[in-house]
Backbone of each chain as nested JSON, in Angstrom:
{
  "chains": [
    {"id": "A", "residues": [
      {"number": 1, "name": "MET", "atoms": {"N": [110.317, 83.832, 132.19], "CA": [110.16, 84.864, 132.039], "C": [110.771, 85.91, 131.231]}},
      {"number": 2, "name": "ALA", "atoms": {"N": [110.337, 86.949, 130.873], "CA": [110.886, 87.55, 129.115], "C": [112.248, 88.352, 129.856]}},
      {"number": 3, "name": "THR", "atoms": {"N": [112.743, 88.367, 128.464], "CA": [114.184, 89.385, 128.919], "C": [113.817, 90.244, 128.093]}},
      {"number": 4, "name": "THR", "atoms": {"N": [114.323, 91.699, 127.848], "CA": [114.986, 92.455, 127.098], "C": [116.575, 93.107, 127.038]}},
      {"number": 5, "name": "LYS", "atoms": {"N": [116.444, 92.913, 125.438], "CA": [118.341, 93.468, 125.717], "C": [117.604, 94.149, 124.504]}},
      {"number": 6, "name": "THR", "atoms": {"N": [119.185, 94.92, 123.825], "CA": [119.42, 96.243, 123.117], "C": [120.851, 95.653, 122.696]}},
      {"number": 7, "name": "TYR", "atoms": {"N": [120.97, 95.588, 121.216], "CA": [122.254, 95.393, 120.792], "C": [122.447, 96.674, 119.898]}},
      {"number": 8, "name": "THR", "atoms": {"N": [123.361, 96.671, 119.161], "CA": [123.737, 98.164, 118.508], "C": [123.761, 97.092, 116.868]}},
      {"number": 9, "name": "VAL", "atoms": {"N": [122.906, 97.995, 115.666], "CA": [123.632, 97.268, 114.796], "C": [124.116, 98.279, 113.194]}},
      {"number": 10, "name": "THR", "atoms": {"N": [124.848, 98.278, 112.708], "CA": [125.183, 99.209, 111.933], "C": [124.752, 99.346, 110.37]}},
      {"number": 11, "name": "GLY", "atoms": {"N": [124.206, 99.991, 109.559], "CA": [124.096, 100.234, 108.037], "C": [122.751, 100.363, 107.923]}},
      {"number": 12, "name": "MET", "atoms": {"N": [122.109, 100.795, 109.166], "CA": [120.65, 100.698, 108.671], "C": [120.366, 102.242, 108.024]}},
      {"number": 13, "name": "THR", "atoms": {"N": [119.746, 102.726, 107.338], "CA": [119.566, 104.097, 106.89], "C": [118.327, 104.752, 106.995]}},
      {"number": 14, "name": "CYS", "atoms": {"N": [117.143, 103.404, 106.531], "CA": [115.503, 104.121, 106.217], "C": [114.752, 103.062, 107.02]}},
      {"number": 15, "name": "SER", "atoms": {"N": [113.772, 103.371, 106.832], "CA": [112.591, 102.791, 107.551], "C": [112.581, 100.752, 106.338]}},
      {"number": 16, "name": "HIS", "atoms": {"N": [112.316, 100.995, 105.16], "CA": [113.217, 99.743, 105.211], "C": [113.973, 98.826, 105.374]}},
      {"number": 17, "name": "CYS", "atoms": {"N": [115.399, 99.542, 106.173], "CA": [116.477, 98.942, 106.463], "C": [115.593, 97.985, 108.027]}},
      {"number": 18, "name": "VAL", "atoms": {"N": [115.051, 99.787, 108.678], "CA": [114.169, 98.828, 109.785], "C": [113.562, 97.674, 109.718]}},
      {"number": 19, "name": "GLU", "atoms": {"N": [112.537, 97.759, 108.666], "CA": [111.748, 96.523, 108.815], "C": [112.426, 95.729, 108.125]}},
      {"number": 20, "name": "ALA", "atoms": {"N": [113.377, 95.674, 108.276], "CA": [113.953, 94.121, 107.082], "C": [114.339, 93.421, 108.452]}},
      {"number": 21, "name": "VAL", "atoms": {"N": [115.576, 93.934, 109.3], "CA": [116.032, 93.774, 110.319], "C": [115.112, 93.247, 111.421]}},
      {"number": 22, "name": "SER", "atoms": {"N": [113.846, 94.456, 111.642], "CA": [113.075, 93.73, 112.654], "C": [112.59, 91.852, 112.271]}},
      {"number": 23, "name": "SER", "atoms": {"N": [112.224, 92.165, 111.255], "CA": [111.512, 90.961, 110.089], "C": [112.573, 89.577, 110.63]}},
      {"number": 24, "name": "GLU", "atoms": {"N": [113.792, 89.872, 109.997], "CA": [114.246, 88.928, 110.694], "C": [114.106, 88.147, 111.273]}},
      {"number": 25, "name": "ILE", "atoms": {"N": [114.621, 88.806, 112.869], "CA": [114.662, 89.096, 114.016], "C": [113.44, 88.153, 114.925]}},
      {"number": 26, "name": "LYS", "atoms": {"N": [112.713, 88.721, 114.24], "CA": [111.923, 87.141, 115.317], "C": [110.979, 86.768, 114.455]}},
      {"number": 27, "name": "LEU", "atoms": {"N": [112.093, 86.595, 113.423], "CA": [111.75, 84.711, 113.271], "C": [112.529, 83.856, 114.226]}},
      {"number": 28, "name": "LEU", "atoms": {"N": [112.878, 84.439, 114.768], "CA": [113.977, 84.011, 116.083], "C": [112.845, 83.004, 117.531]}},
      {"number": 29, "name": "PRO", "atoms": {"N": [112.83, 81.963, 117.691], "CA": [112.067, 81.321, 118.341], "C": [112.289, 81.825, 119.929]}},
      {"number": 30, "name": "GLY", "atoms": {"N": [111.298, 82.426, 120.307], "CA": [110.898, 82.535, 121.642], "C": [111.362, 84.596, 121.932]}},
      {"number": 31, "name": "VAL", "atoms": {"N": [111.158, 85.069, 119.721], "CA": [111.11, 86.294, 120.074], "C": [109.773, 86.971, 120.064]}},
      {"number": 32, "name": "THR", "atoms": {"N": [109.584, 87.843, 121.452], "CA": [107.887, 88.449, 121.331], "C": [107.69, 89.803, 120.541]}},
      {"number": 33, "name": "GLY", "atoms": {"N": [109.064, 90.797, 120.816], "CA": [109.434, 92.154, 120.577], "C": [110.079, 92.965, 119.535]}},
      {"number": 34, "name": "VAL", "atoms": {"N": [110.416, 93.483, 119.001], "CA": [111.078, 94.304, 118.293], "C": [111.005, 95.54, 118.229]}},
      {"number": 35, "name": "ARG", "atoms": {"N": [111.98, 96.493, 118.696], "CA": [112.198, 98.203, 118.834], "C": [113.583, 98.628, 117.44]}},
      {"number": 36, "name": "VAL", "atoms": {"N": [113.253, 99.264, 116.914], "CA": [114.687, 99.563, 116.399], "C": [114.22, 101.257, 116.518]}},
      {"number": 37, "name": "ASP", "atoms": {"N": [115.483, 102.122, 116.888], "CA": [116.117, 103.074, 116.395], "C": [116.644, 103.185, 115.663]}},
      {"number": 38, "name": "LEU", "atoms": {"N": [116.216, 103.991, 114.582], "CA": [117.123, 103.872, 113.827], "C": [118.024, 104.806, 113.487]}},
      {"number": 39, "name": "ALA", "atoms": {"N": [117.937, 105.874, 114.339], "CA": [119.248, 107.333, 113.769], "C": [120.083, 106.323, 115.139]}},
      {"number": 40, "name": "GLY", "atoms": {"N": [119.684, 105.803, 115.922], "CA": [121.261, 105.221, 117.333], "C": [121.527, 103.746, 116.742]}},
      {"number": 41, "name": "GLY", "atoms": {"N": [120.431, 103.485, 115.83], "CA": [121.139, 102.225, 115.575], "C": [120.463, 100.954, 116.913]}},
      {"number": 42, "name": "GLY", "atoms": {"N": [120.43, 101.12, 117.721], "CA": [119.421, 100.521, 118.933], "C": [118.249, 99.221, 118.303]}},
      {"number": 43, "name": "VAL", "atoms": {"N": [119.033, 98.413, 118.766], "CA": [118.325, 97.123, 118.254], "C": [117.841, 96.58, 119.915]}},
      {"number": 44, "name": "THR", "atoms": {"N": [115.893, 96.626, 120.184], "CA": [115.964, 96.264, 121.766], "C": [114.845, 94.872, 121.116]}},
      {"number": 45, "name": "VAL", "atoms": {"N": [115.091, 93.637, 121.743], "CA": [114.578, 92.815, 121.208], "C": [114.134, 91.733, 123.43]}},
      {"number": 46, "name": "THR", "atoms": {"N": [112.887, 91.812, 122.935], "CA": [112.067, 91.002, 123.591], "C": [111.64, 89.957, 123.375]}},
      {"number": 47, "name": "SER", "atoms": {"N": [112.042, 88.709, 124.489], "CA": [111.514, 87.318, 124.034], "C": [111.74, 86.814, 125.4]}},
      {"number": 48, "name": "ALA", "atoms": {"N": [111.01, 85.621, 125.055], "CA": [110.744, 84.606, 125.936], "C": [111.677, 84.389, 127.287]}},
      {"number": 49, "name": "GLU", "atoms": {"N": [112.677, 83.68, 126.828], "CA": [114.122, 83.3, 127.593], "C": [115.329, 84.304, 126.717]}},
      {"number": 50, "name": "THR", "atoms": {"N": [116.555, 84.275, 127.632], "CA": [117.615, 85.193, 127.09], "C": [118.091, 84.574, 125.497]}},
      {"number": 51, "name": "LEU", "atoms": {"N": [118.218, 85.266, 124.756], "CA": [118.999, 84.716, 123.403], "C": [120.199, 84.56, 123.443]}},
      {"number": 52, "name": "ASP", "atoms": {"N": [120.282, 83.791, 122.442], "CA": [121.682, 83.545, 122.219], "C": [122.069, 84.491, 120.83]}},
      {"number": 53, "name": "ASP", "atoms": {"N": [123.224, 85.332, 121.85], "CA": [123.403, 86.519, 120.746], "C": [124.131, 86.405, 119.279]}},
      {"number": 54, "name": "ASP", "atoms": {"N": [124.916, 85.178, 118.963], "CA": [124.871, 84.565, 118.232], "C": [124.166, 84.347, 117.164]}},
      {"number": 55, "name": "ALA", "atoms": {"N": [122.85, 83.93, 117.687], "CA": [121.535, 83.927, 116.999], "C": [121.161, 85.465, 116.162]}},
      {"number": 56, "name": "VAL", "atoms": {"N": [120.939, 85.723, 116.861], "CA": [120.792, 87.871, 116.536], "C": [121.527, 88.645, 115.695]}},
      {"number": 57, "name": "ALA", "atoms": {"N": [122.76, 88.07, 116.123], "CA": [123.938, 88.327, 114.965], "C": [123.862, 87.461, 113.709]}},
      {"number": 58, "name": "ALA", "atoms": {"N": [123.875, 86.158, 113.67], "CA": [123.463, 85.744, 112.541], "C": [121.772, 86.519, 111.299]}},
      {"number": 59, "name": "ALA", "atoms": {"N": [120.664, 86.629, 112.736], "CA": [119.37, 86.899, 112.099], "C": [119.98, 88.211, 111.332]}},
      {"number": 60, "name": "VAL", "atoms": {"N": [119.846, 89.34, 112.414], "CA": [121.025, 90.618, 111.573], "C": [121.7, 90.691, 110.299]}},
      {"number": 61, "name": "ASP", "atoms": {"N": [122.668, 89.447, 110.299], "CA": [123.415, 89.226, 109.123], "C": [122.274, 89.211, 107.657]}},
      {"number": 62, "name": "GLU", "atoms": {"N": [121.552, 88.442, 108.356], "CA": [121.047, 87.655, 107.315], "C": [120.464, 88.297, 106.351]}},
      {"number": 63, "name": "ALA", "atoms": {"N": [119.754, 89.616, 107.311], "CA": [118.905, 91.677, 106.704], "C": [119.575, 91.452, 106.016]}},
      {"number": 64, "name": "GLY", "atoms": {"N": [121.334, 92.28, 106.019], "CA": [122.159, 92.818, 105.794], "C": [122.663, 93.578, 106.348]}},
      {"number": 65, "name": "TYR", "atoms": {"N": [122.787, 93.538, 107.4], "CA": [123.52, 94.479, 108.093], "C": [124.544, 93.878, 109.345]}},
      {"number": 66, "name": "GLU", "atoms": {"N": [125.138, 94.555, 109.886], "CA": [125.95, 93.514, 111.031], "C": [125.6, 94.544, 112.166]}},
      {"number": 67, "name": "LEU", "atoms": {"N": [125.621, 93.556, 113.018], "CA": [125.058, 93.651, 115.061], "C": [127.013, 93.912, 115.555]}},
      {"number": 68, "name": "VAL", "atoms": {"N": [126.952, 95.131, 116.537], "CA": [128.663, 95.268, 117.309], "C": [128.662, 94.499, 118.314]}},
      {"number": 69, "name": "ARG", "atoms": {"N": [129.437, 93.941, 118.596], "CA": [129.487, 93.347, 120.236], "C": [130.792, 94.444, 120.426]}}
    ]},
    {"id": "B", "residues": [
      {"number": 1, "name": "MET", "atoms": {"N": [107.711, 105.111, 69.664], "CA": [109.485, 104.638, 69.882], "C": [109.167, 104.929, 71.532]}},
      {"number": 2, "name": "ALA", "atoms": {"N": [110.859, 103.711, 71.353], "CA": [110.504, 103.875, 73.132], "C": [111.856, 105.082, 73.339]}},
      {"number": 3, "name": "THR", "atoms": {"N": [111.222, 105.468, 74.609], "CA": [111.741, 107.105, 74.937], "C": [112.578, 106.797, 76.337]}},
      {"number": 4, "name": "THR", "atoms": {"N": [113.668, 107.036, 76.541], "CA": [114.295, 107.599, 77.391], "C": [115.178, 108.642, 78.672]}},
      {"number": 5, "name": "LYS", "atoms": {"N": [114.249, 108.596, 79.687], "CA": [114.052, 110.5, 80.69], "C": [115.26, 109.489, 82.207]}},
      {"number": 6, "name": "THR", "atoms": {"N": [116.245, 110.661, 82.329], "CA": [116.167, 110.564, 83.245], "C": [115.497, 111.735, 83.915]}},
      {"number": 7, "name": "TYR", "atoms": {"N": [114.984, 111.349, 85.613], "CA": [114.524, 111.788, 86.021], "C": [115.746, 112.192, 87.726]}},
      {"number": 8, "name": "THR", "atoms": {"N": [115.556, 113.083, 88.471], "CA": [116.099, 113.009, 90.108], "C": [115.259, 112.853, 91.192]}},
      {"number": 9, "name": "VAL", "atoms": {"N": [115.766, 111.861, 92.504], "CA": [114.241, 111.556, 93.361], "C": [115.747, 112.047, 94.172]}},
      {"number": 10, "name": "THR", "atoms": {"N": [115.278, 112.695, 95.275], "CA": [115.882, 112.925, 97.106], "C": [115.278, 111.142, 97.539]}},
      {"number": 11, "name": "GLY", "atoms": {"N": [115.405, 110.903, 98.238], "CA": [115.624, 110.6, 99.517], "C": [115.949, 108.658, 100.319]}},
      {"number": 12, "name": "MET", "atoms": {"N": [116.339, 108.804, 98.422], "CA": [116.429, 106.959, 98.569], "C": [117.954, 107.022, 99.29]}},
      {"number": 13, "name": "THR", "atoms": {"N": [118.718, 106.22, 100.587], "CA": [119.181, 105.922, 101.218], "C": [119.494, 104.402, 100.978]}},
      {"number": 14, "name": "CYS", "atoms": {"N": [119.102, 103.282, 100.754], "CA": [119.573, 102.064, 100.417], "C": [118.98, 101.77, 99.342]}},
      {"number": 15, "name": "SER", "atoms": {"N": [119.772, 100.058, 99.596], "CA": [119.0, 99.584, 97.862], "C": [117.225, 98.74, 98.52]}},
      {"number": 16, "name": "HIS", "atoms": {"N": [116.972, 98.88, 99.263], "CA": [115.797, 98.8, 99.943], "C": [114.789, 100.404, 98.872]}},
      {"number": 17, "name": "CYS", "atoms": {"N": [115.346, 101.446, 99.212], "CA": [114.885, 102.415, 98.397], "C": [115.398, 102.301, 97.09]}},
      {"number": 18, "name": "VAL", "atoms": {"N": [115.642, 102.315, 96.751], "CA": [115.84, 101.825, 95.217], "C": [114.579, 100.564, 94.667]}},
      {"number": 19, "name": "GLU", "atoms": {"N": [114.19, 99.888, 95.49], "CA": [114.049, 98.753, 95.079], "C": [112.36, 99.26, 95.125]}},
      {"number": 20, "name": "ALA", "atoms": {"N": [111.858, 100.104, 96.018], "CA": [110.499, 100.943, 96.07], "C": [110.008, 101.713, 95.373]}},
      {"number": 21, "name": "VAL", "atoms": {"N": [111.017, 102.456, 95.021], "CA": [110.964, 103.29, 93.65], "C": [110.351, 102.613, 92.291]}},
      {"number": 22, "name": "SER", "atoms": {"N": [111.318, 101.872, 92.492], "CA": [111.461, 101.01, 90.837], "C": [110.454, 100.038, 90.234]}},
      {"number": 23, "name": "SER", "atoms": {"N": [109.917, 99.894, 91.48], "CA": [108.775, 98.655, 91.62], "C": [107.067, 100.039, 91.159]}},
      {"number": 24, "name": "GLU", "atoms": {"N": [107.684, 101.191, 92.147], "CA": [105.964, 102.107, 91.401], "C": [106.344, 102.321, 90.025]}},
      {"number": 25, "name": "ILE", "atoms": {"N": [107.319, 103.241, 89.382], "CA": [107.962, 103.46, 88.321], "C": [107.565, 102.207, 87.195]}},
      {"number": 26, "name": "LYS", "atoms": {"N": [107.718, 101.222, 87.303], "CA": [107.846, 99.954, 86.578], "C": [105.793, 99.771, 86.559]}},
      {"number": 27, "name": "LEU", "atoms": {"N": [105.122, 100.466, 86.872], "CA": [103.839, 100.035, 87.162], "C": [103.139, 101.32, 86.293]}},
      {"number": 28, "name": "LEU", "atoms": {"N": [104.285, 102.264, 85.958], "CA": [102.919, 102.665, 84.438], "C": [102.728, 102.121, 83.771]}},
      {"number": 29, "name": "PRO", "atoms": {"N": [101.676, 102.232, 82.971], "CA": [101.62, 102.176, 81.735], "C": [102.771, 102.77, 80.857]}},
      {"number": 30, "name": "GLY", "atoms": {"N": [103.344, 101.674, 79.697], "CA": [104.505, 101.81, 78.581], "C": [105.779, 101.84, 79.394]}},
      {"number": 31, "name": "VAL", "atoms": {"N": [106.058, 101.558, 80.587], "CA": [107.143, 101.803, 80.89], "C": [107.63, 100.142, 81.437]}},
      {"number": 32, "name": "THR", "atoms": {"N": [108.836, 100.241, 80.288], "CA": [109.702, 99.248, 79.662], "C": [110.762, 98.627, 80.398]}},
      {"number": 33, "name": "GLY", "atoms": {"N": [112.183, 99.76, 81.327], "CA": [112.601, 99.528, 82.373], "C": [113.292, 100.608, 83.11]}},
      {"number": 34, "name": "VAL", "atoms": {"N": [113.683, 100.699, 84.537], "CA": [114.245, 102.112, 85.379], "C": [115.242, 101.151, 86.058]}},
      {"number": 35, "name": "ARG", "atoms": {"N": [116.541, 102.01, 85.356], "CA": [117.421, 101.697, 85.925], "C": [117.372, 103.531, 87.223]}},
      {"number": 36, "name": "VAL", "atoms": {"N": [117.925, 102.904, 88.085], "CA": [118.71, 103.908, 89.477], "C": [120.033, 103.471, 90.233]}},
      {"number": 37, "name": "ASP", "atoms": {"N": [120.543, 104.879, 90.151], "CA": [121.714, 105.314, 90.724], "C": [121.175, 105.502, 92.2]}},
      {"number": 38, "name": "LEU", "atoms": {"N": [121.909, 105.221, 92.689], "CA": [120.903, 104.906, 94.05], "C": [122.079, 106.492, 94.719]}},
      {"number": 39, "name": "ALA", "atoms": {"N": [123.636, 106.896, 94.727], "CA": [124.558, 108.163, 94.824], "C": [123.963, 108.802, 94.695]}},
      {"number": 40, "name": "GLY", "atoms": {"N": [123.678, 109.115, 93.553], "CA": [122.481, 110.292, 92.614], "C": [122.038, 110.507, 92.137]}},
      {"number": 41, "name": "GLY", "atoms": {"N": [121.193, 109.787, 93.012], "CA": [119.588, 110.254, 93.03], "C": [119.176, 109.833, 91.211]}},
      {"number": 42, "name": "GLY", "atoms": {"N": [119.869, 109.949, 90.491], "CA": [119.174, 109.763, 89.274], "C": [117.841, 108.362, 89.162]}},
      {"number": 43, "name": "VAL", "atoms": {"N": [116.899, 108.625, 88.35], "CA": [116.326, 107.468, 87.49], "C": [116.207, 107.429, 86.382]}},
      {"number": 44, "name": "THR", "atoms": {"N": [116.817, 106.185, 86.005], "CA": [116.305, 106.892, 84.465], "C": [115.391, 105.668, 84.002]}},
      {"number": 45, "name": "VAL", "atoms": {"N": [113.965, 105.882, 83.165], "CA": [113.074, 105.288, 82.732], "C": [113.137, 105.473, 81.256]}},
      {"number": 46, "name": "THR", "atoms": {"N": [112.758, 104.209, 80.453], "CA": [112.726, 103.891, 79.489], "C": [111.149, 103.11, 78.939]}},
      {"number": 47, "name": "SER", "atoms": {"N": [110.614, 104.205, 78.233], "CA": [108.721, 103.524, 78.445], "C": [108.844, 103.499, 76.63]}},
      {"number": 48, "name": "ALA", "atoms": {"N": [107.137, 102.685, 75.961], "CA": [107.393, 103.202, 75.168], "C": [106.656, 104.186, 74.25]}},
      {"number": 49, "name": "GLU", "atoms": {"N": [106.285, 105.083, 75.279], "CA": [105.775, 106.271, 74.674], "C": [106.15, 107.441, 76.062]}},
      {"number": 50, "name": "THR", "atoms": {"N": [106.169, 108.763, 75.429], "CA": [106.56, 109.527, 76.319], "C": [105.956, 109.555, 77.799]}},
      {"number": 51, "name": "LEU", "atoms": {"N": [106.873, 109.994, 79.044], "CA": [106.125, 109.98, 80.052], "C": [105.206, 111.257, 80.279]}},
      {"number": 52, "name": "ASP", "atoms": {"N": [104.82, 110.908, 81.154], "CA": [103.669, 111.663, 82.011], "C": [104.834, 112.571, 83.251]}},
      {"number": 53, "name": "ASP", "atoms": {"N": [105.299, 113.777, 83.536], "CA": [106.128, 113.81, 83.491], "C": [105.036, 113.542, 85.482]}},
      {"number": 54, "name": "ASP", "atoms": {"N": [104.21, 113.802, 85.485], "CA": [103.521, 114.399, 86.667], "C": [102.753, 112.745, 86.926]}},
      {"number": 55, "name": "ALA", "atoms": {"N": [102.825, 111.867, 86.365], "CA": [102.591, 110.464, 86.719], "C": [103.754, 110.221, 87.171]}},
      {"number": 56, "name": "VAL", "atoms": {"N": [104.693, 110.543, 86.816], "CA": [106.467, 109.672, 87.596], "C": [106.503, 110.11, 88.727]}},
      {"number": 57, "name": "ALA", "atoms": {"N": [105.875, 111.887, 88.887], "CA": [106.596, 111.989, 90.181], "C": [105.417, 111.64, 91.018]}},
      {"number": 58, "name": "ALA", "atoms": {"N": [104.156, 111.244, 90.804], "CA": [102.975, 110.502, 91.501], "C": [103.628, 108.916, 91.893]}},
      {"number": 59, "name": "ALA", "atoms": {"N": [104.165, 108.692, 90.765], "CA": [104.399, 107.159, 91.267], "C": [105.819, 107.351, 92.544]}},
      {"number": 60, "name": "VAL", "atoms": {"N": [106.974, 108.283, 92.659], "CA": [108.033, 108.199, 93.277], "C": [107.579, 108.371, 94.261]}},
      {"number": 61, "name": "ASP", "atoms": {"N": [106.519, 109.583, 94.648], "CA": [105.193, 110.54, 96.104], "C": [104.793, 109.493, 96.532]}},
      {"number": 62, "name": "GLU", "atoms": {"N": [103.847, 108.433, 95.658], "CA": [103.937, 106.723, 96.792], "C": [104.868, 106.109, 96.983]}},
      {"number": 63, "name": "ALA", "atoms": {"N": [105.945, 105.753, 96.807], "CA": [106.718, 105.137, 96.901], "C": [107.739, 105.262, 98.692]}},
      {"number": 64, "name": "GLY", "atoms": {"N": [107.386, 107.192, 98.897], "CA": [107.403, 107.747, 100.276], "C": [108.872, 108.311, 99.689]}},
      {"number": 65, "name": "TYR", "atoms": {"N": [109.014, 109.061, 98.177], "CA": [110.466, 109.661, 98.062], "C": [109.762, 111.037, 96.819]}},
      {"number": 66, "name": "GLU", "atoms": {"N": [111.143, 111.841, 96.779], "CA": [110.189, 112.984, 95.93], "C": [111.069, 113.355, 94.48]}},
      {"number": 67, "name": "LEU", "atoms": {"N": [110.529, 113.715, 93.779], "CA": [111.044, 113.515, 92.299], "C": [111.246, 115.299, 92.327]}},
      {"number": 68, "name": "VAL", "atoms": {"N": [112.662, 115.799, 91.948], "CA": [113.168, 117.478, 92.254], "C": [112.655, 117.421, 90.182]}},
      {"number": 69, "name": "ARG", "atoms": {"N": [111.836, 118.541, 89.713], "CA": [111.937, 119.149, 88.768], "C": [112.414, 120.42, 88.738]}}
    ]}
  ]
}
Protein backbone atom coordinates (compact mmCIF):
# COMPACT_ATOMS: atom_id res chain seq x y z
CA MET A 1 0.00 0.00 0.00
CA ALA A 2 1.26 3.48 -0.84
CA THR A 3 2.61 5.50 2.06
CA THR A 4 3.45 9.17 2.36
CA LYS A 5 5.90 10.75 4.77
CA THR A 6 7.15 14.30 5.10
CA TYR A 7 10.77 14.92 6.04
CA THR A 8 12.57 18.18 6.79
CA VAL A 9 15.67 19.02 4.78
CA THR A 10 17.96 21.95 5.51
CA GLY A 11 20.18 23.89 3.13
CA MET A 12 17.92 24.13 0.10
CA THR A 13 17.96 27.68 -1.23
CA CYS A 14 16.63 27.58 -4.78
CA SER A 15 14.87 25.53 -7.42
CA HIS A 16 18.14 23.85 -8.36
CA CYS A 17 18.43 22.55 -4.80
CA VAL A 18 14.87 21.26 -4.96
CA GLU A 19 15.68 19.46 -8.19
CA ALA A 20 18.87 17.94 -6.75
CA VAL A 21 17.10 16.58 -3.66
CA SER A 22 14.10 15.34 -5.63
CA SER A 23 16.27 13.56 -8.18
CA GLU A 24 18.25 11.67 -5.55
CA ILE A 25 15.19 10.59 -3.57
CA LYS A 26 13.44 9.43 -6.74
CA LEU A 27 16.28 6.97 -7.27
CA LEU A 28 15.24 5.05 -4.13
CA PRO A 29 13.38 1.80 -4.89
CA GLY A 30 9.63 2.13 -4.51
CA VAL A 31 9.47 5.93 -4.54
CA THR A 32 6.59 7.12 -6.70
CA GLY A 33 6.58 10.83 -5.92
CA VAL A 34 8.50 13.64 -4.26
CA ARG A 35 7.13 17.07 -3.45
CA VAL A 36 9.33 19.79 -1.98
CA ASP A 37 8.32 22.95 -0.12
CA LEU A 38 11.39 25.09 -0.60
CA ALA A 39 10.42 27.79 1.89
CA GLY A 40 9.70 25.39 4.72
CA GLY A 41 12.15 22.65 3.83
CA GLY A 42 9.45 20.01 3.78
CA VAL A 43 10.04 17.05 1.49
CA THR A 44 7.03 14.79 1.08
CA VAL A 45 7.79 11.37 -0.32
CA THR A 46 5.23 8.89 -1.60
CA SER A 47 6.33 5.30 -1.92
CA ALA A 48 4.92 1.86 -2.60
CA GLU A 49 6.21 0.58 0.77
CA THR A 50 7.38 2.33 3.92
CA LEU A 51 10.86 3.70 3.29
CA ASP A 52 13.93 3.24 5.43
CA ASP A 53 14.61 6.70 6.87
CA ASP A 54 18.35 6.00 6.70
CA ALA A 55 18.04 5.46 2.96
CA VAL A 56 16.19 8.76 2.55
CA ALA A 57 18.79 10.54 4.70
CA ALA A 58 21.56 9.03 2.59
CA ALA A 59 19.90 10.22 -0.62
CA VAL A 60 19.54 13.74 0.76
CA ASP A 61 23.17 13.68 1.86
CA GLU A 62 24.19 12.50 -1.59
CA ALA A 63 22.47 15.55 -3.07
CA GLY A 64 24.50 17.75 -0.72
CA TYR A 65 21.87 18.60 1.88
CA GLU A 66 20.87 17.40 5.32
CA LEU A 67 17.80 15.58 6.59
CA VAL A 68 16.70 16.73 10.05
CA ARG A 69 15.63 14.00 12.49
CA MET B 1 43.52 41.22 -26.77
CA ALA B 2 41.93 39.52 -23.77
CA THR B 3 39.71 41.69 -21.63
CA THR B 4 38.22 41.12 -18.19
CA LYS B 5 35.11 42.71 -16.78
CA THR B 6 33.24 42.11 -13.54
CA TYR B 7 29.46 42.26 -13.51
CA THR B 8 27.04 42.03 -10.60
CA VAL B 9 24.32 39.40 -10.72
CA THR B 10 21.46 39.13 -8.23
CA GLY B 11 19.51 36.07 -7.18
CA MET B 12 22.28 33.49 -6.97
CA THR B 13 21.92 31.51 -3.75
CA CYS B 14 23.93 28.32 -4.14
CA SER B 15 26.53 26.48 -6.18
CA HIS B 16 23.88 25.31 -8.63
CA CYS B 17 23.07 28.95 -9.37
CA VAL B 18 26.74 29.68 -9.92
CA GLU B 19 26.94 26.78 -12.33
CA ALA B 20 23.83 27.89 -14.21
CA VAL B 21 25.11 31.45 -14.68
CA SER B 22 28.61 30.32 -15.60
CA SER B 23 27.35 27.83 -18.15
CA GLU B 24 25.21 30.39 -19.96
CA ILE B 25 27.93 33.05 -20.08
CA LYS B 26 30.48 30.51 -21.35
CA LEU B 27 28.25 29.97 -24.39
CA LEU B 28 28.91 33.56 -25.54
CA PRO B 29 31.38 33.78 -28.43
CA GLY B 30 34.86 34.74 -27.30
CA VAL B 31 34.42 34.01 -23.61
CA THR B 32 37.44 32.22 -22.22
CA GLY B 33 36.67 32.24 -18.52
CA VAL B 34 34.02 32.96 -15.91
CA ARG B 35 34.61 33.32 -12.19
CA VAL B 36 31.72 33.82 -9.76
CA ASP B 37 31.78 35.18 -6.22
CA LEU B 38 28.55 33.77 -4.85
CA ALA B 39 28.53 35.82 -1.63
CA GLY B 40 29.04 39.15 -3.37
CA GLY B 41 27.32 38.38 -6.64
CA GLY B 42 30.36 39.32 -8.68
CA VAL B 43 30.77 37.58 -12.01
CA THR B 44 34.13 38.15 -13.67
CA VAL B 45 34.24 37.32 -17.34
CA THR B 46 37.38 37.03 -19.44
CA SER B 47 36.99 37.22 -23.18
CA ALA B 48 39.03 37.47 -26.34
CA GLU B 49 37.31 40.73 -27.30
CA THR B 50 35.24 43.24 -25.34
CA LEU B 51 31.79 41.75 -24.81
CA ASP B 52 28.46 43.37 -25.52
CA ASP B 53 26.92 43.98 -22.09
CA ASP B 54 23.48 43.28 -23.54
CA ALA B 55 24.65 39.83 -24.58
CA VAL B 56 25.98 39.14 -21.10
CA ALA B 57 22.74 40.39 -19.56
CA ALA B 58 20.75 38.16 -21.89
CA ALA B 59 22.83 35.13 -20.92
CA VAL B 60 22.31 35.85 -17.22
CA ASP B 61 18.59 36.27 -17.84
CA GLU B 62 18.51 33.00 -19.73
CA ALA B 63 19.98 31.30 -16.66
CA GLY B 64 17.17 32.78 -14.58
CA TYR B 65 19.03 35.60 -12.83
CA GLU B 66 19.48 39.33 -13.25
CA LEU B 67 22.46 41.43 -14.18
CA VAL B 68 22.63 44.75 -12.32
CA ARG B 69 23.61 47.81 -14.35
